[in-house]
N, C-alpha and C positions, 0 to 999 in steps of 0.2 A: 940219705941223699948226699951226694958229693958236693963239695964246696963250689966247684965250677958250675954245677947245675943251679945252685942257689944264686950264684952271681948272674947267670943267664936269665933266670926268672925275675930277679930284681931289676935287671936292665930292661926286660920286657915291660915291667910295670911302669918304668919311667917313660919308655917310648909310647906305651899305650895311653898313659895320662896326657902326654903332649899331643898324641894323635886325636884324642877326644876333644881337646881344646881347639885344635887348629883345622880339623877336617870340616869340609863344607856340607857334606851330606848328613842329615840327621840320622838316617837309618844306619849308615856305616858307623857313625859315632856310637850308636846304641850297641851295635855288634861288637865294637872294640871294647866298650864298657863291660859287656858280658864276659869277654875274654879276660879282662882285667880282674873282674870279680872271681872268676874261676881260679886264676893263678894266685890271687891273694888268699883264697881258701886253702889251696895246696900249701902255700908257705906257712899259714897259721898252723896247719896240721904238722908240718915239718918242725916248727918251733915249739911243739908240744903244748898247743893251746886248742884242743879239739872242740871245746865249747864255742870258742870264737870262730873256728873254721866252719862249724855247722851253721852258726848264725850268719856268717858272711855268705855261705852258699845259698841259704834260704832267702836272705834279703836280696842277694844278687840276682837270683832267678826271678823272684817276684818283681823287682824293679825293672829288670830287662823285659819281661813279658808285658808289663804295664806300659813301658816306654815304646815298645814295638807297636802295641795296639794304638797308642796315641799318635805315633808318627804315621802309621798307615791311615788312620782316620783323618788326620790333618792333610795328608797328601791327597786323599780322595776328595776332600772339600775344595782343594785348590784348583782341580781340573774341571 
């Protein structure tokens, strides 16, 4: 992976982390968190840490699915 692509992915991680903190919609924050987790797994793989990349991908998918379920359930109870 070229250095400029790593720089873009790291920049995306910073922007995504700030987006999760400052976004008002819980569902959008969860979606951004899922993208953050995917990019983080790709970077771990690039940095020759496949065990951490697999763990990040598994935990990221699991937590994203769980958070989407919770957000949709909470949103359904509000209306």
